[in-house]
DSSP file (Angstrom, degrees, kcal/mol; ACC not computed):
  #  RESIDUE AA STRUCTURE BP1 BP2  ACC     N-H-->O    O-->H-N    N-H-->O    O-->H-N    TCO  KAPPA ALPHA  PHI   PSI    X-CA   Y-CA   Z-CA
    1    1 A M              0   0    0      0, 0.0     2,-0.3     0, 0.0    74,-0.1   0.000 360.0 360.0 360.0 127.8  -92.0  -39.4   10.9
    2    2 A T        +     0   0    0     72,-0.0    33,-0.1    73,-0.0     2,-0.1  -0.992 360.0 168.4-140.1 150.1  -92.9  -36.9   13.6
    3    3 A D    >   +     0   0    0     -2,-0.3     3,-1.3     3,-0.1     8,-0.1  -0.514   2.3 173.8-158.8  82.8  -93.7  -33.2   13.7
    4    4 A G  T 3  S+     0   0    0      1,-0.3    -1,-0.0    -2,-0.1     0, 0.0   0.553  70.5  74.1 -71.6  -7.9  -95.1  -32.1   17.0
    5    5 A S  T 3  S+     0   0    0      2,-0.1     2,-0.4     0, 0.0    -1,-0.3   0.537  87.3  71.7 -85.6  -5.1  -95.1  -28.4   16.1
    6    6 A L  S <  S-     0   0    0     -3,-1.3    -3,-0.1     4,-0.0     2,-0.1  -0.884  77.0-128.5-113.6 142.3  -98.2  -28.8   13.8
    7    7 A S     >  -     0   0    0     -2,-0.4     4,-2.4     1,-0.1     5,-0.2  -0.335  33.9-104.3 -75.3 166.9 -101.8  -29.4   14.7
    8    8 A Q  H  > S+     0   0    0      1,-0.2     4,-2.3     2,-0.2     5,-0.2   0.886 123.5  51.6 -58.8 -40.4 -103.8  -32.2   13.1
    9    9 A D  H  > S+     0   0    0      2,-0.2     4,-2.4     1,-0.2    -1,-0.2   0.880 109.3  49.7 -65.2 -39.0 -105.6  -29.6   11.0
   10   10 A E  H  > S+     0   0    0      2,-0.2     4,-2.6     1,-0.2     5,-0.2   0.903 110.3  50.0 -67.7 -40.9 -102.3  -28.1    9.8
   11   11 A V  H  X S+     0   0    0     -4,-2.4     4,-2.5     2,-0.2    -2,-0.2   0.935 112.2  48.2 -61.3 -46.0 -100.9  -31.5    8.9
   12   12 A L  H  X S+     0   0    0     -4,-2.3     4,-2.6     1,-0.2    -2,-0.2   0.916 112.0  48.9 -61.4 -44.7 -104.0  -32.3    6.9
   13   13 A A  H  X S+     0   0    0     -4,-2.4     4,-2.1     1,-0.2    -1,-0.2   0.914 112.7  47.4 -62.8 -43.6 -104.0  -29.0    5.1
   14   14 A R  H  X S+     0   0    0     -4,-2.6     4,-2.2     2,-0.2    -1,-0.2   0.896 112.4  50.0 -66.4 -39.2 -100.3  -29.4    4.2
   15   15 A F  H  X S+     0   0    0     -4,-2.5     4,-2.4    -5,-0.2    -2,-0.2   0.935 111.4  47.8 -64.1 -45.8 -100.8  -32.9    3.0
   16   16 A Q  H  X S+     0   0    0     -4,-2.6     4,-2.4     1,-0.2    -1,-0.2   0.860 110.5  52.1 -66.3 -33.9 -103.8  -31.9    0.8
   17   17 A R  H  X S+     0   0    0     -4,-2.1     4,-2.4    -5,-0.2    -1,-0.2   0.917 109.2  50.5 -64.6 -42.6 -101.8  -29.0   -0.6
   18   18 A L  H  X S+     0   0    0     -4,-2.2     4,-2.4     2,-0.2    -2,-0.2   0.916 110.5  49.0 -61.0 -43.8  -99.0  -31.5   -1.4
   19   19 A I  H  X S+     0   0    0     -4,-2.4     4,-2.7     2,-0.2     5,-0.2   0.930 109.9  51.4 -62.7 -45.7 -101.4  -33.8   -3.2
   20   20 A R  H  X S+     0   0    0     -4,-2.4     4,-2.0     1,-0.2    -1,-0.2   0.917 111.2  48.4 -57.4 -43.5 -102.9  -31.0   -5.2
   21   21 A E  H  X>S+     0   0    0     -4,-2.4     5,-2.0     1,-0.2     4,-1.1   0.905 111.6  49.0 -64.6 -41.2  -99.5  -29.9   -6.3
   22   22 A L  H  <5S+     0   0    0     -4,-2.4    -2,-0.2     1,-0.2    -1,-0.2   0.902 110.6  50.3 -65.2 -40.5  -98.5  -33.4   -7.3
   23   23 A L  H  <5S+     0   0    0     -4,-2.7    -1,-0.2     1,-0.2    -2,-0.2   0.849 111.8  47.9 -67.3 -33.5 -101.8  -33.9   -9.3
   24   24 A K  H  <5S-     0   0    0     -4,-2.0    -1,-0.2    -5,-0.2    -2,-0.2   0.695 109.5-127.3 -76.8 -19.3 -101.2  -30.6  -11.1
   25   25 A G  T  <5S+     0   0    0     -4,-1.1     2,-0.4    -3,-0.2    -3,-0.2   0.701  77.9  97.0  80.6  19.4  -97.6  -31.7  -11.8
   26   26 A E      < -     0   0    0     -5,-2.0     2,-0.6    -6,-0.2    -2,-0.2  -0.916  52.9-165.1-148.8 115.5  -96.2  -28.5  -10.4
   27   27 A I        -     0   0    0     -2,-0.4    -9,-0.0     1,-0.1    -5,-0.0  -0.901   8.8-177.1-100.8 119.3  -94.8  -27.8   -6.9
   28   28 A K        +     0   0    0     -2,-0.6     2,-0.2     2,-0.0    -1,-0.1   0.451  53.6  77.7 -99.4  -2.3  -94.6  -24.0   -6.4
   29   29 A R        -     0   0    0      1,-0.1    -2,-0.0     2,-0.0     3,-0.0  -0.621  55.1-159.1-106.8 167.2  -93.0  -23.8   -3.0
   30   30 A N        +     0   0    0     -2,-0.2     2,-0.4     1,-0.1    -1,-0.1   0.293  69.6  76.3-128.1   8.0  -89.5  -24.3   -1.8
   31   31 A T        +     0   0    0      2,-0.0     2,-0.3     0, 0.0    -1,-0.1  -0.983  54.5 171.7-123.5 135.5  -90.0  -25.1    1.9
   32   32 A F        -     0   0    0     -2,-0.4    -2,-0.0    -3,-0.0     3,-0.0  -0.957  33.9-114.4-137.4 152.1  -91.1  -28.4    3.2
   33   33 A R    >>  -     0   0    0     -2,-0.3     4,-1.8     1,-0.1     3,-0.7  -0.548  39.9-109.5 -76.6 153.5  -91.5  -30.1    6.6
   34   34 A P  H 3> S+     0   0    0      0, 0.0     4,-2.2     0, 0.0     5,-0.1   0.874 120.1  53.9 -53.9 -38.9  -89.3  -33.1    7.0
   35   35 A W  H 3> S+     0   0    0      1,-0.2     4,-2.0     2,-0.2     5,-0.1   0.822 105.2  54.1 -68.5 -28.8  -92.3  -35.5    6.8
   36   36 A E  H <> S+     0   0    0     -3,-0.7     4,-2.5     2,-0.2    -1,-0.2   0.896 108.1  49.2 -69.2 -39.2  -93.3  -33.9    3.4
   37   37 A I  H  X S+     0   0    0     -4,-1.8     4,-2.6     2,-0.2     5,-0.2   0.912 109.6  52.0 -64.7 -42.0  -89.8  -34.6    2.0
   38   38 A E  H  X S+     0   0    0     -4,-2.2     4,-2.2     1,-0.2    -2,-0.2   0.904 110.2  49.4 -60.2 -40.9  -90.0  -38.2    3.3
   39   39 A L  H  X S+     0   0    0     -4,-2.0     4,-2.8     2,-0.2    -2,-0.2   0.924 110.5  49.7 -64.3 -43.9  -93.4  -38.5    1.5
   40   40 A L  H  X S+     0   0    0     -4,-2.5     4,-2.2     1,-0.2    -2,-0.2   0.916 112.4  47.0 -61.9 -43.3  -92.0  -37.1   -1.7
   41   41 A L  H  X S+     0   0    0     -4,-2.6     4,-1.8     2,-0.2    -1,-0.2   0.888 112.6  50.3 -65.1 -38.3  -89.0  -39.4   -1.7
   42   42 A D  H  X S+     0   0    0     -4,-2.2     4,-1.0    -5,-0.2    -2,-0.2   0.914 108.9  51.3 -65.8 -43.4  -91.3  -42.4   -0.9
   43   43 A I  H >< S+     0   0    0     -4,-2.8     3,-0.8     1,-0.2     5,-0.5   0.927 109.7  50.8 -58.6 -44.9  -93.6  -41.4   -3.8
   44   44 A E  H >< S+     0   0    0     -4,-2.2     3,-1.1     1,-0.2    -1,-0.2   0.882 107.5  52.8 -60.6 -39.1  -90.6  -41.3   -6.1
   45   45 A S  H 3< S+     0   0    0     -4,-1.8    -1,-0.2     1,-0.2    -2,-0.2   0.685  97.2  67.5 -72.8 -16.9  -89.5  -44.8   -5.0
   46   46 A C  T << S-     0   0    0     -4,-1.0    -1,-0.2    -3,-0.8    -2,-0.2   0.644  91.1-146.9 -78.3 -13.7  -92.9  -46.3   -5.7
   47   47 A N    <   -     0   0    0     -3,-1.1     2,-0.2    -4,-0.5    -3,-0.1   0.924  18.0-159.9  48.5  57.4  -92.4  -45.7   -9.5
   48   48 A L        -     0   0    0     -5,-0.5     2,-0.2     1,-0.1    -1,-0.2  -0.454  16.2-120.4 -68.5 135.8  -96.1  -45.1  -10.3
   49   49 A R    >>  -     0   0    0     -2,-0.2     4,-1.2     1,-0.1     3,-0.7  -0.560  22.5-120.7 -75.7 143.1  -97.0  -45.5  -13.9
   50   50 A L  H >> S+     0   0    0      1,-0.2     4,-0.6    -2,-0.2     3,-0.6   0.867 106.5  55.5 -55.5 -45.3  -98.4  -42.4  -15.4
   51   51 A P  H 34 S+     0   0    0      0, 0.0     4,-0.3     0, 0.0    -1,-0.2   0.861 119.6  31.7 -60.9 -33.5 -101.9  -43.7  -16.4
   52   52 A S  H <> S+     0   0    0     -3,-0.7     4,-2.6     1,-0.1     5,-0.2   0.496  93.9  94.4-101.0  -4.1 -102.7  -44.9  -12.9
   53   53 A R  H <X S+     0   0    0     -4,-1.2     4,-2.7    -3,-0.6     5,-0.2   0.913  85.8  46.6 -56.8 -49.9 -100.8  -42.2  -11.0
   54   54 A E  H  X S+     0   0    0     -4,-0.6     4,-2.3     1,-0.2    -1,-0.2   0.919 113.8  48.4 -62.0 -44.9 -103.7  -39.8  -10.5
   55   55 A N  H  > S+     0   0    0     -4,-0.3     4,-2.2     2,-0.2    -1,-0.2   0.919 112.9  47.7 -62.0 -45.0 -106.1  -42.5   -9.4
   56   56 A V  H  X S+     0   0    0     -4,-2.6     4,-2.5     1,-0.2    -2,-0.2   0.921 111.8  49.8 -63.7 -44.4 -103.5  -44.0   -6.9
   57   57 A L  H  X S+     0   0    0     -4,-2.7     4,-2.4    -5,-0.2    -1,-0.2   0.894 111.2  49.2 -63.4 -39.1 -102.8  -40.5   -5.4
   58   58 A R  H  X S+     0   0    0     -4,-2.3     4,-2.1    -5,-0.2    -1,-0.2   0.901 112.2  47.5 -67.4 -40.5 -106.5  -39.7   -5.0
   59   59 A R  H  X S+     0   0    0     -4,-2.2     4,-2.0     2,-0.2    -2,-0.2   0.908 113.0  49.3 -65.9 -41.0 -107.1  -43.1   -3.2
   60   60 A W  H  X S+     0   0    0     -4,-2.5     4,-2.6     2,-0.2     5,-0.2   0.910 108.8  53.1 -62.6 -43.4 -104.1  -42.5   -1.0
   61   61 A E  H  X S+     0   0    0     -4,-2.4     4,-2.8     1,-0.2     5,-0.2   0.929 108.6  49.4 -58.6 -46.4 -105.3  -39.0   -0.2
   62   62 A K  H  X S+     0   0    0     -4,-2.1     4,-2.2     1,-0.2    -1,-0.2   0.903 111.6  49.0 -60.4 -42.0 -108.7  -40.3    0.9
   63   63 A A  H  X S+     0   0    0     -4,-2.0     4,-2.2     2,-0.2    -1,-0.2   0.910 113.0  46.8 -65.2 -42.0 -107.1  -43.0    3.1
   64   64 A V  H  X S+     0   0    0     -4,-2.6     4,-2.9     2,-0.2     5,-0.3   0.918 110.4  52.3 -66.9 -43.3 -104.8  -40.5    4.8
   65   65 A V  H  X S+     0   0    0     -4,-2.8     4,-2.8     1,-0.2     5,-0.2   0.923 109.9  49.6 -59.2 -44.2 -107.7  -38.0    5.3
   66   66 A R  H  X S+     0   0    0     -4,-2.2     4,-2.1    -5,-0.2     6,-0.2   0.937 112.3  48.2 -59.5 -46.4 -109.7  -40.7    7.0
   67   67 A Q  H  X>S+     0   0    0     -4,-2.2     5,-1.8     1,-0.2     4,-1.0   0.935 114.8  44.2 -59.2 -48.1 -106.8  -41.7    9.3
   68   68 A L  H  <5S+     0   0    0     -4,-2.9     3,-0.3     1,-0.2    -1,-0.2   0.894 113.6  49.8 -68.3 -39.8 -106.0  -38.1   10.3
   69   69 A E  H  <5S+     0   0    0     -4,-2.8    -1,-0.2    -5,-0.3    -2,-0.2   0.851 112.1  48.1 -68.2 -33.2 -109.7  -37.2   10.9
   70   70 A R  H  <5S-     0   0    0     -4,-2.1    -1,-0.2    -5,-0.2    -2,-0.2   0.674 110.3-124.4 -78.3 -16.9 -110.2  -40.3   13.0
   71   71 A G  T  <5S+     0   0    0     -4,-1.0    -3,-0.2    -3,-0.3    -4,-0.1   0.663  74.4 126.5  81.6  16.4 -107.0  -39.5   15.0
   72   72 A T  S   <S+     0   0    0     -5,-1.8     2,-0.3    -6,-0.2    -4,-0.2   0.491  75.7  30.8 -84.9  -2.3 -105.5  -42.9   14.3
   73   73 A A        -     0   0    0     -6,-0.8    -2,-0.2    -5,-0.1    -1,-0.1  -0.987  57.6-156.5-148.5 152.8 -102.4  -41.2   12.9
   74   74 A T  S    S+     0   0    0     -2,-0.3   -63,-0.1     1,-0.2    -1,-0.1   0.659  87.4  26.3-101.3 -21.9 -100.5  -37.9   13.6
   75   75 A L  S    S-     0   0    0    -74,-0.1    -1,-0.2   -64,-0.0   -63,-0.0  -0.938  99.3 -83.9-134.8 158.2  -98.8  -37.7   10.2
   76   76 A P        -     0   0    0      0, 0.0     2,-0.1     0, 0.0     3,-0.1  -0.309  44.7-116.1 -63.0 141.9  -99.8  -39.1    6.8
   77   77 A M        -     0   0    0    -17,-0.1     2,-0.1     1,-0.1   -13,-0.1  -0.431  38.2 -99.6 -70.5 154.3  -98.8  -42.7    6.1
   78   78 A K     >  -     0   0    0      1,-0.1     4,-2.0    -2,-0.1     3,-0.3  -0.391  24.4-119.1 -72.2 153.5  -96.3  -43.2    3.3
   79   79 A L  H  > S+     0   0    0      1,-0.2     4,-3.0   -40,-0.2     5,-0.2   0.885 115.0  57.3 -60.0 -39.3  -97.6  -44.2   -0.1
   80   80 A S  H  > S+     0   0    0      1,-0.2     4,-1.9     2,-0.2    -1,-0.2   0.864 105.9  50.1 -62.2 -35.1  -95.6  -47.4    0.0
   81   81 A Q  H  > S+     0   0    0     -3,-0.3     4,-1.2     2,-0.2    -1,-0.2   0.917 111.4  48.6 -66.7 -43.0  -97.4  -48.3    3.2
   82   82 A F  H >< S+     0   0    0     -4,-2.0     3,-0.5     1,-0.2     4,-0.4   0.932 114.1  45.1 -61.8 -47.0 -100.7  -47.6    1.6
   83   83 A L  H >< S+     0   0    0     -4,-3.0     3,-0.8     1,-0.2    -1,-0.2   0.841 109.0  57.7 -67.7 -32.5  -99.8  -49.7   -1.5
   84   84 A G  H 3< S+     0   0    0     -4,-1.9    -1,-0.2    -5,-0.2    -2,-0.2   0.748 107.0  47.2 -70.0 -24.1  -98.5  -52.5    0.7
   85   85 A R  T << S+     0   0    0     -4,-1.2    -1,-0.2    -3,-0.5    -2,-0.2   0.451  95.6  89.3 -97.7  -0.5 -101.7  -52.9    2.5
   86   86 A K    <         0   0    0     -3,-0.8    -4,-0.0    -4,-0.4     0, 0.0  -0.762 360.0 360.0 -95.1 142.1 -103.9  -53.0   -0.6
   87   87 A P              0   0    0      0, 0.0    -1,-0.1     0, 0.0    -4,-0.1   0.511 360.0 360.0 -69.1 360.0 -104.6  -56.3   -2.4
């Protein structure tokens, strides 16, 4: 996933907006960056169970925010990557 047209702050803002929409259960926009679509498809493929979905998304958000703020990533890691590295 790459998107050189966005700053680190813009990527972070878009990611956090996506997470808020997912937690509310309602996505109100109709335009997405390619990496956002990849994230949505990845989330869908993870088959999160409803009771743990909110907790998993919040933990993933915190991990991505840390990565982006530290500059160790230019785009958010996929949820499947996050889940794969957790015990």
